[in-house]
C-alpha positions in Angstrom: 54.3 -7.4 -25.9 54.4 -8.8 -22.3 57.0 -11.5 -21.9 56.9 -13.9 -19.0 60.0 -16.0 -18.3 59.0 -19.5 -17.2 62.5 -20.5 -16.2 62.2 -21.5 -12.5 65.9 -20.9 -11.9 65.8 -17.3 -13.1 65.6 -15.1 -10.0 64.2 -12.3 -12.0 61.1 -14.3 -13.1 57.7 -13.3 -11.8 56.3 -15.5 -9.0 53.2 -17.0 -10.5 52.1 -19.2 -7.6 48.8 -18.0 -6.2 48.9 -14.6 -7.9 47.6 -13.0 -11.1 50.4 -11.5 -13.1 48.3 -8.5 -13.9 47.4 -7.7 -10.3 43.8 -7.5 -9.0 44.2 -10.3 -6.5 41.6 -8.8 -4.2 37.8 -9.0 -4.8 36.1 -5.9 -3.5 32.5 -6.4 -4.7 29.9 -8.2 -6.7 26.4 -7.5 -8.0 24.6 -5.2 -5.7 27.7 -4.2 -3.6 27.5 -0.5 -2.8 28.2 2.1 -3.9 25.3 1.8 -6.3 23.4 4.5 -8.3 21.5 5.7 -5.2 24.7 6.1 -3.3 26.4 8.1 -6.0 23.3 10.1 -7.0 20.8 10.0 -4.0 18.4 12.5 -5.6 18.0 10.8 -8.9 14.5 9.9 -10.0 14.3 6.1 -9.5 12.3 5.2 -12.5 13.3 1.6 -12.2 11.0 1.3 -9.2 8.1 1.1 -11.6 9.3 -2.4 -12.4 9.5 -3.6 -8.8 7.9 -7.1 -8.3 8.1 -7.7 -12.1 6.7 -10.9 -13.7 10.3 -12.1 -14.1 10.4 -12.6 -10.3 7.3 -14.7 -10.2 8.1 -18.5 -10.2 4.4 -19.3 -11.0 4.5 -17.8 -14.5 2.2 -15.3 -16.1 -0.3 -18.0 -17.1 -1.0 -19.1 -13.5 -4.5 -18.2 -12.4 -4.7 -18.0 -8.6 -8.5 -17.6 -8.5 -8.9 -20.9 -10.3 -6.4 -22.6 -8.1 -7.9 -21.3 -4.9 -11.4 -22.3 -6.0 -10.4 -25.9 -5.9 -9.5 -25.8 -2.2 -12.1 -27.3 0.2 -12.1 -24.3 2.5 -13.8 -26.1 5.4 -11.3 -28.9 5.3 -8.4 -26.4 5.2 -9.8 -24.6 8.2 -10.0 -27.8 10.1 -6.3 -28.6 9.4 -5.3 -25.1 10.6 -7.4 -25.5 13.8 -5.9 -28.9 14.5 -2.4 -27.4 14.1 -3.2 -24.5 16.4 -3.6 -26.8 19.4 -0.7 -29.1 18.6 2.5 -27.7 20.1 5.9 -28.4 18.6 9.2 -28.7 20.6 11.3 -26.1 18.7 8.8 -23.3 19.4 6.3 -24.4 22.1 2.9 -22.7 22.1 1.7 -20.5 25.0 -1.1 -22.1 27.0 -1.0 -25.0 24.6 -2.6 -22.9 21.9 -0.8 -21.1 19.0 -4.0 -19.0 18.4 -2.9 -15.8 20.1 0.5 -15.6 18.3 -1.3 -16.3 15.0 -3.7 -13.5 15.6 -0.7 -11.2 16.1 0.8 -12.5 12.9 -2.3 -11.7 10.9 -2.9 -8.4 12.6 0.7 -7.2 11.9 0.4 -8.4 8.3 -2.7 -6.3 7.8 -1.9 -3.4 10.1 0.7 -1.8 7.8 -2.1 -0.5 5.7 -2.5 3.3 5.5 -5.2 5.2 3.8 -3.1 8.1 2.5 -1.6 6.1 -0.4 -3.2 2.7 0.0 0.1 1.0 0.5 0.7 -1.7 3.1 -1.7 -4.3 4.3 -2.0 -8.1 4.1 -2.6 -8.3 0.4 0.8 -9.6 -0.8 2.2 -11.1 2.4 5.0 -8.5 2.4 5.6 -9.5 6.0 7.9 -12.2 4.5 10.3 -9.6 3.1 12.5 -6.8 4.3 12.0 -4.3 5.7 8.8 -5.4 7.4 9.9 -8.9 8.3 12.8 -7.4 10.3 10.9 -4.6 12.1 11.3 -4.8 15.9 7.5 -4.9 16.2 7.5 -8.2 14.1 9.8 -10.0 16.5 9.2 -13.7 16.4 6.5 -13.5 13.7 9.0 -15.3 11.6 8.4 -18.3 13.9 4.7 -18.2 13.3 5.1 -18.5 9.5 7.6 -21.4 9.9 5.1 -23.2 12.1 2.6 -22.8 9.2 5.0 -24.1 6.6 3.7 -27.7 6.5 0.2 -26.5 5.7 1.5 -24.0 3.1 3.7 -26.8 1.6 0.8 -29.2 1.3 -1.5 -26.7 -0.6 1.4 -25.2 -2.7 0.5 -22.5 -5.2 -3.2 -23.0 -4.6 -2.9 -21.2 -1.3 -1.0 -17.9 -1.1 0.9 -17.0 2.0 -1.2 -13.8 2.1 -4.4 -15.7 2.3 -3.0 -18.3 4.7 -1.8 -15.7 7.2 -5.2 -14.0 7.4 -7.2 -17.3 7.4 -5.0 -18.6 10.2 -5.8 -15.5 12.2 -9.5 -16.2 11.7 -9.2 -19.8 12.6 -7.4 -18.8 15.8 -10.2 -16.5 16.8 -12.8 -19.2 16.1 -11.2 -21.9 18.2 -11.1 -19.5 21.1 -14.9 -18.9 20.9 -15.0 -15.8 18.8 -17.5 -15.6 15.9 -15.7 -14.1 12.9 -17.5 -12.0 10.3 -16.1 -14.0 7.4 -13.1 -14.5 5.2 -12.3 -13.8 1.6 -9.4 -15.2 -0.3 -7.9 -13.6 -3.4 -4.6 -12.2 -2.1 -1.7 -13.0 -4.4 1.8 -13.1 -3.0 4.6 -10.7 -4.0 7.9 -12.3 -4.9 10.4 -9.7 -3.9 11.0 -7.1 -1.2 9.1 -3.8 -1.4 11.6 -1.2 -2.4 8.8 1.3 -3.3 6.9 2.2 -0.1 8.1 5.1 2.0 8.1 3.9 5.6 9.5 7.1 7.1 12.7 9.2 7.2 14.4 7.5 10.2 17.1 5.0 9.4 20.0 3.2 11.1 22.7 2.7 8.5 24.3 -0.2 10.2 22.1 -2.0 12.6 24.9 -4.4 13.5 26.7 -1.6 15.3 23.6 -0.8 17.4 23.4 -2.1 21.0 20.4 -4.2 20.1 17.8 -4.6 17.3 15.2 -2.5 19.2 17.4 0.5 18.4 15.6 0.7 15.0 12.5 2.0 16.9 12.6 5.8 16.6 10.3 8.6 15.7 12.5 11.7 15.7 12.0 12.8 12.1 8.4 11.9 11.2 6.6 14.2 13.6 6.2 18.0 13.7 6.2 19.2 17.3 5.9 17.3 20.5 2.9 15.1 21.6 0.4 17.6 23.1 1.4 20.6 21.0 -1.4 22.3 19.0 0.4 21.6 15.7 1.5 18.1 16.6 1.4 16.2 13.2 2.6 13.0 11.6 3.9 13.5 8.0 2.0 11.9 5.1 1.6 9.2 3.9 2.7 7.5 7.2 0.4 5.9 9.7 2.8 4.2 12.2 4.1 6.5 14.9 7.6 5.0 15.0 9.9 3.5 12.5 9.8 -0.4 12.8 6.5 -0.4 14.6 3.1 -1.4 13.2 1.1 1.1 15.2 2.2 2.9 18.3 4.8 2.4 21.1 3.0 0.3 23.8 5.0 2.1 26.5 3.8 5.6 25.4 5.0 8.0 22.7 8.4 8.4 24.3 8.4 5.2 26.3 7.6 7.2 29.4 4.1 6.0 30.3 2.3 9.1 29.1 -1.3 7.8 29.0 -3.0 10.8 27.3 0.0 11.2 24.9 -0.5 7.5 24.0 -4.2 8.2 23.3 -3.2 11.0 20.9 -0.8 8.7 19.0 -3.4 5.9 18.9 -6.0 8.2 17.3 -3.5 9.5 14.7 -2.3 6.1 13.8 -5.6 4.3 13.6 -7.3 7.2 11.7 -4.5 6.9 9.2 -5.4 3.2 9.0 -9.0 4.2 8.1 -10.4 3.3 11.5 -12.8 5.4 13.5 -12.9 5.5 17.3 -15.2 2.6 17.8 -13.3 0.4 15.4 -10.0 1.4 17.2 -11.3 0.4 20.6 -12.8 -2.8 19.3 -9.5 -3.9 17.6 -7.3 -3.1 20.6 -9.7 -4.5 23.3 -10.5 -7.5 21.1 -6.9 -8.3 20.3 -5.8 -8.0 23.9 -8.5 -10.4 25.0 -6.1 -13.2 23.9 -2.6 -14.3 24.6 0.2 -12.5 26.3 3.2 -10.2 25.7 6.7 -11.4 26.1 9.5 -9.6 27.8 11.7 -12.0 29.8 15.1 -11.1 28.4 16.7 -7.6 27.9 16.8 -6.6 24.3 20.5 -6.2 24.4 20.9 -10.0 24.6 18.7 -10.6 21.6 20.2 -11.4 18.2 19.7 -9.5 14.9 16.5 -9.6 12.9 16.0 -12.1 10.0 17.4 -9.9 7.2 20.8 -9.6 8.8 20.8 -12.7 11.1 23.7 -15.2 10.5 23.3 -17.5 7.5 23.1 -20.6 9.6 19.8 -19.4 11.2 18.1 -20.0 7.8 16.1 -16.8 7.8 15.0 -16.8 11.4 16.0 -13.8 13.5 16.0 -12.5 17.0 18.1 -15.4 18.4 17.5 -15.6 22.2 20.5 -17.2 24.0 18.8 -17.4 27.4 17.6 -20.9 28.5 15.7 -22.6 25.7 15.3 -19.2 24.0 11.5 -19.6 24.0 8.6 -20.8 26.2 9.1 -19.2 29.6 12.2 -17.4 28.3 10.6 -15.8 25.3 11.4 -12.2 24.4 9.4 -10.2 21.8 8.5 -6.6 22.5 9.9 -6.4 26.1 6.6 -6.2 27.9 5.7 -9.3 30.0 2.3 -10.7 31.0 -1.3 -11.1 30.0 -4.3 -8.9 30.2 -6.8 -11.5 31.3 -7.4 -14.6 33.5 -8.2 -16.8 30.5 -6.0 -15.8 27.6 -7.4 -18.4 25.2 -11.1 -17.6 25.6 -13.2 -14.8 24.1 -14.8 -12.9 26.9 -15.1 -9.4 28.3 -12.5 -9.8 31.0 -10.1 -7.4 29.3 -12.4 -4.4 29.7 -13.6 -5.7 33.1 -10.0 -5.8 34.3 -9.1 -2.4 32.7 -12.0 -0.6 34.3 -12.3 -2.7 37.5 -8.9 -2.0 38.9 -6.5 0.9 39.4 -3.1 0.4 37.8 0.4 1.4 38.9 3.7 1.5 36.9 6.2 -1.3 37.0 8.9 -2.8 34.9 9.1 -6.1 33.0 12.1 -8.4 33.5 13.4 -6.9 30.2 13.1 -3.4 31.6 10.0 -2.3 29.7 7.5 0.1 31.3 4.1 -1.6 32.0 1.3 -1.5 34.5 0.1 -3.9 37.2 -3.0 -3.8 39.5 -2.7 -1.7 42.7 -4.9 -4.2 44.5 -2.7 -7.2 45.4 -5.9 -9.3 45.6 -6.8 -8.7 41.9 -7.3 -11.7 39.8 -4.2 -13.4 38.4 -3.3 -15.0 35.1 -1.9 -18.4 34.6 1.7 -19.0 33.4 1.8 -19.8 29.7 4.1 -22.9 30.2 4.4 -23.9 33.9 1.3 -25.6 35.4 0.1 -24.1 38.6 2.1 -20.9 38.4 0.3 -17.6 38.2 1.2 -13.9 37.6 -0.2 -10.5 38.2 -2.3 -9.1 35.3 -0.6 -6.6 33.0 -1.7 -3.6 31.1 0.3 -1.4 28.6 0.2 2.3 28.5 -1.8 2.1 25.3 -4.4 0.1 27.2 -4.8 2.7 29.9 -5.2 5.3 27.1 -8.6 3.7 26.3 -9.7 4.3 29.8 -8.3 7.8 30.1 -9.3 9.4 26.8 -12.9 10.7 27.0 -14.1 9.5 23.6 -12.4 6.1 23.8 -13.8 5.7 27.3 -17.4 6.2 26.0 -16.9 3.3 23.6 -15.3 1.1 26.2 -18.3 1.7 28.6 -20.7 0.8 25.7 -18.8 -2.4 25.2 -18.7 -3.1 28.9 -22.4 -2.9 29.1 -23.2 -4.7 25.9 -20.9 -7.7 25.2 -22.8 -8.6 22.1 -22.2 -5.1 20.7 -18.5 -5.5 21.5 -18.4 -8.9 19.8 -20.1 -7.6 16.6 -17.9 -4.4 16.5 -14.7 -6.4 16.8 -15.9 -9.0 14.3 -16.6 -6.3 11.7 -13.5 -4.3 12.5 -11.3 -7.4 12.2 -12.8 -8.2 8.8 -12.1 -4.6 7.7 -8.6 -4.7 9.0 -7.7 -7.9 7.2 -9.6 -7.1 3.9 -9.2 -3.3 3.7 -6.5 -3.4 1.0 -8.3 -5.9 -1.2 -10.4 -3.4 -3.1 -13.9 -4.1 -4.5 -15.9 -7.2 -3.7 -15.4 -8.7 -7.2 -11.8 -9.6 -6.0 -13.1 -11.6 -3.1 -13.0 -15.4 -3.3 -14.5 -18.2 -1.4 -17.8 -19.2 0.4 -17.2 -17.0 3.4 -16.9 -13.6 1.7 -19.4 -10.9 2.6 -21.3 -8.8 0.0 -23.3 -6.4 2.1 -23.7 -2.8 0.8 -23.5 -1.5 4.3 -19.7 -2.1 4.4 -19.0 1.4 3.2 -15.2 0.9 3.3 -15.6 -1.5 0.4 -16.7 1.5 -1.8 -19.8 -0.5 -2.9 -21.3 -0.1 -6.4 -24.8 -1.5 -6.9 -25.2 -4.5 -9.2 -26.7 -3.6 -12.6 -30.4 -4.5 -12.9 -30.5 -3.7 -16.6 -29.0 -5.0 -19.8 -25.5 -3.7 -20.8 -25.1 -1.8 -24.1 -23.8 -3.7 -27.1 -21.4 -2.8 -29.9 -24.1 -1.1 -32.0 -25.1 1.0 -29.1 -21.4 1.9 -28.5 -21.1 3.2 -32.0 -24.3 5.2 -31.8 -23.3 6.7 -28.5 -19.9 7.7 -29.8 -21.5 9.7 -32.5 -24.0 11.3 -30.1 -21.1 12.3 -27.8 -19.0 13.8 -30.6 -22.1 15.8 -31.7 -22.4 17.5 -28.3 -19.9 20.1 -29.4 -17.5 19.3 -26.5 -13.9 19.5 -27.4 -11.7 16.5 -27.9 -9.5 17.8 -25.1 -12.3 18.1 -22.6 -13.7 14.7 -23.3 -10.2 13.1 -22.9 -9.6 15.1 -19.7 -12.9 14.1 -18.2 -12.4 10.4 -18.9 -8.8 10.4 -17.6 -9.9 12.4 -14.5 -12.4 9.6 -13.7 -9.8 6.8 -14.0 -6.7 8.4 -12.6 -7.9 8.2 -9.0 -7.3 4.5 -9.1 -4.6 3.1 -6.7 -3.1 -0.3 -7.5 -2.0 -0.4 -3.9 -5.5 -0.9 -2.3 -7.5 -1.2 -5.5 -9.6 1.9 -4.7 -10.6 4.7 -7.0 -11.1 4.6 -10.8 -13.9 5.3 -13.2 -16.2 2.5 -12.2 -19.0 3.9 -10.0 -19.1 7.3 -11.7 -17.9 9.0 -8.5 -16.3 11.8 -10.6 -19.9 13.2 -10.6 -20.2 12.8 -6.8 -18.8 14.6 -3.7 -16.0 14.9 -2.9 -14.5 14.4 -6.4 -16.8 16.8 -8.2 -15.7 19.6 -6.0 -11.9 19.2 -6.3 -10.1 22.1 -8.0 -8.3 19.6 -10.3 -11.6 18.3 -11.6 -13.4 21.6 -12.4 -13.0 21.1 -16.2 -15.1 18.0 -16.0 -18.2 19.6 -14.5 -19.8 21.0 -17.7 -18.7 17.9 -19.7 -20.5 15.6 -17.3 -23.7 17.8 -17.6 -23.6 17.4 -21.3 -23.0 13.6 -21.0 -26.0 13.4 -18.8 -28.2 14.6 -21.7 -26.9 11.7 -23.8 -27.5 9.3 -21.0 -31.1 10.5 -20.4 -31.9 10.3 -24.1 -30.5 6.8 -24.6 -32.1 5.4 -21.4 -35.5 6.8 -22.4 -35.4 5.4 -25.9 -33.4 2.1 -25.6 -35.2 -1.1 -25.9 -34.6 -4.6 -24.5 -34.1 -3.3 -21.0 -30.8 -1.6 -21.9 -29.3 1.3 -19.9 -26.1 3.1 -20.1 -24.3 4.3 -17.0 -22.7 7.7 -16.6 -19.5 5.9 -15.7 -19.5 4.2 -19.1 -20.3 7.4 -21.0 -17.5 9.3 -19.3 -14.9 6.7 -20.5 -16.6 6.2 -23.9 -16.4 9.9 -24.5 -12.6 9.8 -24.0 -12.3 6.8 -26.3 -14.4 8.5 -29.0 -12.3 11.6 -28.8 -9.1 9.8 -29.0 -10.2 7.9 -32.1 -10.9 11.2 -33.7 -7.6 12.6 -32.6 -5.7 9.7 -34.0 -7.5 9.8 -37.3 -6.7 13.6 -37.5 -3.1 12.7 -37.0 -3.2 10.3 -39.9 -3.1 7.1 -37.8 -6.7 5.7 -37.8 -7.0 3.6 -34.6 -9.6 1.7 -32.7 -9.5 2.6 -29.0 -10.8 -0.4 -27.0 -13.9 0.1 -24.8 -15.4 -2.4 -22.5 -18.9 -1.5 -21.3 -20.4 -2.6 -18.0 -19.4 0.1 -15.5 -22.1 0.9 -13.0 -23.1 4.1 -11.2 -23.0 4.3 -7.4 -24.8 6.8 -5.2 -23.7 9.5 -2.8 -25.0 7.5 0.1 -22.7 4.6 -0.8 -19.7 7.0 -1.0 -17.6 7.7 2.1 -16.7 11.3 1.5 -14.0 11.3 4.2 -12.2 8.2 2.9 -12.4 9.4 -0.7 -10.9 12.8 0.3 -7.7 10.9 0.9 -7.6 10.2 -2.9 -7.4 14.0 -3.6 -4.1 14.7 -5.3 -1.5 17.1 -3.9 0.2 16.9 -7.2 -0.8 15.2 -10.5 1.8 15.3 -13.2 -0.5 13.8 -15.7 -2.8 16.8 -15.5 0.0 19.3 -14.6 -1.6 20.0 -11.3 0.0 21.3 -8.1 -2.0 22.0 -5.0 -1.9 25.7 -4.1 -0.2 24.9 -0.8 2.2 22.4 -2.4 5.3 24.1 -1.2 4.1 23.9 2.4 2.7 20.3 2.1 5.5 18.7 0.1 8.6 20.7 0.9 10.8 17.6 0.9 9.4 16.1 -2.3 9.8 17.4 -5.9 6.7 17.3 -8.2 8.4 14.8 -10.5 8.9 12.4 -7.5 5.1 12.6 -6.8 4.5 12.0 -10.5 6.6 8.8 -10.3 4.7 7.8 -7.2 1.4 8.2 -9.1 2.6 6.3 -12.1 3.5 3.5 -9.7 0.1 3.6 -8.1 -1.4 3.2 -11.6 0.9 0.1 -12.1 2.5 1.7 -15.1 5.8 0.7 -16.6 8.3 3.3 -17.7 7.4 3.1 -21.4 3.7 3.3 -20.5 4.2 6.3 -18.3 6.2 8.1 -21.1 3.7 7.3 -23.8 0.6 8.1 -21.7 2.1 11.5 -20.7 3.0 12.4 -24.3 -0.5 11.7 -25.6 -2.2 13.5 -22.8 0.0 16.6 -23.5 -1.0 16.4 -27.2 -4.6 16.4 -26.0 -3.9 19.2 -23.5 -5.4 17.6 -20.4 -3.9 20.2 -18.1 -6.3 20.8 -15.3 -6.5 24.6 -15.9 -6.3 24.4 -19.8 -2.9 26.0 -19.6 -0.4 25.2 -22.4 2.4 23.9 -20.1 3.9 20.9 -21.9 1.6 21.2 -24.9 4.5 21.3 -27.4 2.3 21.5 -30.5 0.3 23.8 -32.7 -2.2 21.0 -33.3 -3.9 20.6 -29.9 -6.3 17.7 -29.9 -4.5 15.8 -32.6 -2.6 12.6 -31.4 0.8 13.6 -32.7 4.2 12.8 -31.2 5.1 16.5 -31.2 5.7 16.4 -27.4 8.6 14.1 -28.0 10.1 15.7 -31.0 10.2 19.1 -29.3 11.4 17.6 -26.0 14.4 15.9 -27.6 15.2 18.7 -30.0 18.4 20.8 -29.5 16.8 23.7 -31.3 15.5 24.9 -28.0 16.8 25.7 -24.5 15.0 25.7 -21.2 14.8 28.7 -18.9 13.4 28.8 -15.4 10.3 31.0 -15.2 10.1 31.1 -11.4 12.6 31.0 -8.6 11.9 27.4 -7.7 11.9 26.2 -11.3 8.4 24.7 -11.1 7.6 26.4 -14.4 9.9 26.9 -17.4 10.0 28.4 -20.9 11.3 26.7 -24.0 13.1 29.3 -26.1 14.5 29.2 -29.6 18.3 28.9 -29.3 19.0 31.2 -32.3 16.4 34.0 -31.7 15.8 33.6 -27.9 12.1 33.8 -28.7 9.8 31.9 -26.2 8.2 29.0 -28.1 6.6 26.9 -25.4 6.1 26.7 -21.6 6.4 23.7 -19.3 6.7 22.4 -15.8 9.1 20.2 -14.1 6.8 17.2 -14.8 7.3 17.9 -18.5 11.0 18.5 -18.3 11.7 15.2 -16.5 11.0 13.2 -19.6 13.9 14.9 -21.3 16.2 15.2 -18.3 16.0 11.8 -16.8 18.2 9.4 -18.8 15.8 6.4 -18.6 12.7 8.4 -19.5 14.6 10.2 -22.3 15.7 6.9 -23.8 12.0 6.0 -24.2 11.0 9.4 -25.4 13.7 9.3 -28.1 12.0 6.1 -29.5 8.7 8.0 -29.9 10.4 11.0 -31.3 12.2 9.1 -34.1 11.1 9.3 -37.8 9.5 5.9 -37.3 8.2 6.7 -33.9 4.7 8.2 -34.5 2.7 5.0 -35.2 4.6 3.2 -32.5 3.7 6.0 -30.0 0.0 6.0 -31.0 -0.1 2.2 -30.5 1.7 2.5 -27.1 -0.5 5.4 -25.9 -3.7 3.6 -26.8 -2.6 0.5 -25.0 -1.6 2.5 -21.9 -4.9 4.5 -22.0 -6.9 1.3 -22.1 -4.9 -0.1 -19.2 -5.7 2.9 -17.0 -9.4 2.8 -18.0 -9.6 -0.8 -17.1 -7.5 -0.8 -13.9 -10.6 -1.0 -11.7 -12.7 -3.4 -13.9 -12.3 -6.4 -11.6 -15.8 -7.4 -12.6 -14.4 -8.5 -16.0 -10.9 -9.4 -15.2 -9.9 -13.1 -14.8 
């Protein structure tokens, strides 16, 4: 027993004042202090990322209905409030030219411009601009001020108006007060409530920005590119779109900040193509955006403070403190380039293109030291100072502006717009609408009186409205029987339904079974979908027969039949396993056409790897050398918005059905294929077997009996991960238990229905 002498006169007693008698009088860390799991085990599969932005982070609660709340807003009155604010300058951050419009356009543009087509991540949809890392990117310098200026309006409307919608709507209002006719606005973007720790923004990183000379040191590109700009094999790694870390698009000074005009054109084309923009849309967005406002570069970046995420506490979430003068107005520092492109920066006109093509340009430097361009002709028009009445400056162009003039294809578009201002106006209007709405998904998600519903907006993946009566419960039962009577295997029916739905991306709400695009190019031609081709042909016979004989104006879509076939097969599989189950089915999917399907854009949905169907592209090792198959499997599970238990249950059921793309038996740990057993989990967790690599890279494995050495099953890494990863194994053990079979079937059916319904925004609240 420890004895402590409290006699103060005893010189041998322990000095208790200010110290713990057991030691430990130094605090070295708290929750979240590194090292954390990722520091100790950097290559571990981060399953917890499936639960990022969980309901527990949402202060509005799961019962809050944003669509209902937004519908109660008087949109026209809100817009008038925004427009009034835009021309009312405040002292703590004065507006340029007495108009906040240009900086609000930049805010909206940068919010939406993070979108990339490769994985559908980024975009304005959740107002991720409010959180790290995006809020603290160098390219978003002083965008934090724009949102703070908007806070009184956001505060007034509260939860009825998301930051995501307000940011885009303010950009639209800014364009409108400066004479530009916008194409429309749709609400419906719901805010995220925590930082995005899921999206891969590139391999470059500064471990301690505080030790860097200035915050612009985060801008780098050294790891995301193959080759140098101009090389034949010059290529940006997927899924990235931005050419540099911490930039939205491209470096305005050129790829290497050296004024390389044609190199800049190459980077622009790569970046904007990855954003799902063609050449005309690219020119319209750059030329249209640069018709307004100015760039800021009055102070060297070395003098500017840290970005919001690591700024001092007393700055209350505002970053990039500027110590020079007032720190704003005529002393503002943002990206380092200083000046305006036009003579009237708060008016929509064609002077940007007229100036670009009407003058020759020479290199110069901004006060901050950034490379930019000024007219050779000293008599060229001048632009007014943004704050000092009567003062003027030379016009400015960036290297990226001159790229539009120098690149032959961009030049053709510019010349078209120079000669037809109305065509330019319409092109910018539609491109801006696409930019700010691209990640919202189908039109059913759009809210408000200004939304557009035209079928000619191919980027919305349009599906025609049904002009027939939808099938009812009796029809569903009859069709199930007809489908099962086709002689198609349970496995093939489940595989086909899942193949239709698995293309969905929760990121930009694209893909899924609705529309029946599994039967159209390009999806029908993908190697991973070849098992579906004969099944779809059989299902067409059921469709034709029903549509010819049905009364009451009823029709059934191929999209519905594909999903219904999978549901009918699963009910049979569950019954055969001794767990009779009703698999939910919600009719109402419609079929679209080949003409309404953008083949190029849907090609981006083609999987390189699909762990659900045990698929790896033939060139996987070349394409994804830095990423393991199980990491891409996790990525796909996240794009399907699955939780870890849903991911585990869904995979186990699909393996029991054998939905492998090539009908192989990898991961099919059962002798009862097509029966909804929990055999996948019982075998996976059993110590009666040991795993052996079947190839040098360990992409395929064999499962051998420990006693006899006999090969019993085969598998891939995407099967093995459910036994090797501790979090996934913990769930798998639940389904492998003696009481786990019924629990597994229930969990699988629920996860199956979730995936089948991911794109049903036509019936979701």
